[in-house]
N, C-alpha and C positions, 0 to 999 in steps of 0.2 A: 625892476629888472625884467627882462623879457627872455625867453630861452626858446629857440627852435631846433626842433631834429628836422635835417634835410628830408627824411621819408615822410615824415608825418604833417608836414607844413602843408595847409591849404591856403589858395588864394584869398579866401574871406579872413584868415587870422592875419596874413600880411595887409591885407587892406586895412583892416582896423588897426593894426601897428602903426603904419605909416598915416594913416588920415584921421584917426581918431585918438587913439590912448597916447602916443607919445607927445601929443599937443595939450594934454590934460594933466601934466604932471610937470615939475620943476627940472625934474633930473630922470632921465631914462637911459638904462644901458641894455644894449641887445646883444645876446651871445648866440652863437651855433654851439649847439651840443650834440653834435653827430660822432663826436669820436670820444677818447678818454678823457681830455682836458676841454673843456668849455673854450670858445675862442671868442673874442670881443670883437663884434662886428662894427657896433658905432656907439657912441655915445652922444648924448643930448642933452645940454644945459640951457635952460633958459632960451628956447627955440634956437640956439645954435647948434649944429650936428657936426660931431667929427667922424669922418670915415676912417675906421682903423683897418678893414679888411674888404677892400673894393670888391673883390669876386663874389663873396658872400652877400654884400651889400646889394650889388647888381642883380643877384639871384633872387633875393628878397624882393626888391623893387620891382622886377620883372613880374613876381607872380602877384603883386598888388595891384598890377595895371591890368590883369588878364580879364 
């Protein structure tokens, strides 16, 4: 499981998440934890990624490509 707070996230951590860490595990869940309750952004199982919150996902992806 990975958690990101919107105001502390760096492009390096996003790049590592998308290009390194998520492919090293069989199951990955990514949450945005900038509010009272964490929001599931995406879940990845065996290389298949299900995006559950498109806006947060695009924000993370755009930071990963900066």
